[in-house]
C-alpha positions as CSV (number, residue, x, y, z in Angstrom):
1,X,27.9,50.8,36.3
2,X,25.5,52.3,38.8
3,X,24.9,48.8,40.3
4,X,28.5,48.7,41.9
5,X,28.9,47.7,45.7
6,X,31.9,49.5,47.0
7,X,31.2,48.2,50.5
8,X,33.8,45.6,51.7
9,X,36.1,46.7,48.8
10,X,39.6,48.0,48.9
11,X,40.0,51.2,47.0
12,X,42.4,54.3,46.0
13,X,41.7,57.6,45.2
14,X,43.2,58.4,41.8
15,X,41.6,61.8,41.2
16,X,39.7,64.3,43.4
17,X,38.8,68.0,43.3
18,X,40.5,67.8,46.8
19,X,44.1,67.2,46.2
20,X,45.0,66.0,49.8
21,X,42.7,62.7,49.1
22,X,44.5,61.5,46.1
23,X,46.3,58.4,47.0
24,X,44.1,57.7,50.0
25,X,43.7,53.9,50.1
26,X,41.5,51.6,52.4
27,X,38.6,49.6,53.0
28,X,35.1,50.9,52.1
29,X,33.0,50.4,55.5
30,X,30.2,52.8,54.6
31,X,28.4,54.0,51.5
32,X,25.9,56.5,52.0
33,X,23.9,58.9,49.2
34,X,26.7,61.3,48.9
35,X,29.9,60.2,50.5
36,X,31.8,56.8,51.4
37,X,33.9,56.0,54.4
38,X,37.2,54.4,53.9
39,X,39.4,53.0,56.7
40,X,42.9,53.8,56.4
41,X,46.2,53.2,58.1
42,X,45.7,56.8,59.6
43,X,42.2,56.0,60.6
44,X,38.7,56.8,58.6
45,X,38.3,59.2,56.2
46,X,35.3,60.4,54.8
47,X,35.3,61.0,51.1
48,X,32.3,62.9,49.0
49,X,31.6,61.3,45.6
50,X,31.2,64.1,43.7
51,X,34.2,64.7,41.6
52,X,36.1,61.6,42.5
53,X,37.8,58.8,40.5
54,X,38.7,55.4,42.5
55,X,40.7,52.7,41.5
56,X,38.9,49.2,42.4
57,X,39.8,45.9,40.8
58,X,42.3,47.7,38.7
59,X,39.3,49.6,37.2
60,X,38.7,53.5,37.4
61,X,35.4,54.3,38.8
62,X,33.8,57.9,38.4
63,X,32.1,58.2,41.8
64,X,29.8,61.1,40.3
65,X,27.6,57.8,38.9
66,X,27.5,56.6,42.3
67,X,25.6,59.6,43.9
68,X,22.5,58.3,45.6
69,X,21.6,55.1,47.8
70,X,22.4,52.2,46.4
71,X,18.9,51.0,46.4
72,X,18.2,54.3,44.2
73,X,21.0,53.2,42.1
74,X,19.4,50.0,41.2
75,X,16.0,51.2,40.5
76,X,17.6,53.7,37.9
77,X,19.4,51.0,35.8
């Protein structure tokens, strides 16, 4: 799962340690080591990957598995 690319994908926050992030929907415009930026109807939201579960293509993704830069995640495979 660590090879998933979120950039350019539509996602929704299903679960988060920050209850205000639950339900955020939008397009992933940046994927960094510890955060993702999502463009929503209300602007760009920066989400910390730790303790977030996203819905993407009707599948749940535990973002704890996506911590680290994409090239580092590929090397871990």
